[in-house]
N, C-alpha and C positions, 0 to 999 in steps of 0.2 A: 593580566595579559604584559600589565605595562613593567612586571619584575622577571618577565622571562629573558634567559641570558640573553640571547641574540637583541633582544630591543635595547639590553644596557650596552652592549656591545657599540649599536647605531648609534644610542645617544650619545658616547664616549667619542666617536669618528664623529660625530657634526660636533662636539665642543672642540675637536682639535683644530678642524678645518676650518670655523670661524674661528679659532685664533689664529691660524695662518693667513688670513683673508683670503680662502681660495672660495671661487665661484664653485657651487655645486650643485645638482638634482638628483630627487631619488625618484627614478621614473617607475610610474605605474605599468604594469605588464601584463594589461587587460587586451578586450580584444583588436587596441589600437596600437597598443605597445609595441617592443622586442621582447620575446619570450627569452629569460635567461638572459636579460640585463642585467648588469652588477648593479649591487643596492646603491653606489653613489658615482656618478659621473662628476668629474671635476676637472677643472682647470686651476692650473696653480705655476702662477710664472711662465706660462705659455705652453705648459706641458698638459698633455692628457693624460688622467688617469681613471681607471676603474678599478672601485673597490667592494669586492664581495664579504659581506659579514657573518661570521658563523659561530657558533657556541660550541662549546663542551668538543668531544670527536667528530662531528658534524664534519663532512666534508662537500666542494661543491659538487654538483651533479655535472652529468657529461654534457649539457647546455649550457650550464655557468663556463663550465672550462670551455668550452670552444669559444663564448663571447670575448673570454679573458685573454685567449692565445691571439684572438683576432684584433685585439687592441694591440696586444704586443705587435704581430704580423704590419699594423700602420703604423709602429714606432710608438705608441703611447706606453703608460706605465700597466700594469695590474697587480693586484693583490689581493690576498686573501686575510682577512683579520680576525682575530678572535680574543678573547678575554686575555690569554698570555702573551699575546703578541701587540697589543692595542698600545701598549705604555712604549712601546719602543716607534711607534708610526711617524710622531714630531720631526724624531731624528733622522729619520729614512727619507720622510716628503722632501725635509730641509737638503739633504745629502743627493736625494735623487733630481730634484728640479734645479741643482745648481751646478747638477755633472756637467 
């Protein structure tokens, strides 16, 4: 299980968030959580960021997209990160939170 592509994307995202000194949580969406919440809820330099991780050609579900849109409507940032764009995450986050 630890070698599944999405797990590897999440691992890389964690490494980047630690490198940048971000606060983050990975919510558990069981009976008490919010269904469709992003994989990472992040605070970096006063900005709220939701990050949904995917692997391969997988796309966020409608519920996940709705949550990401709600974050944007409230002034936060929302990202969908996969194996291809994770390499750009540091630069994107640095630019987005300093804008």
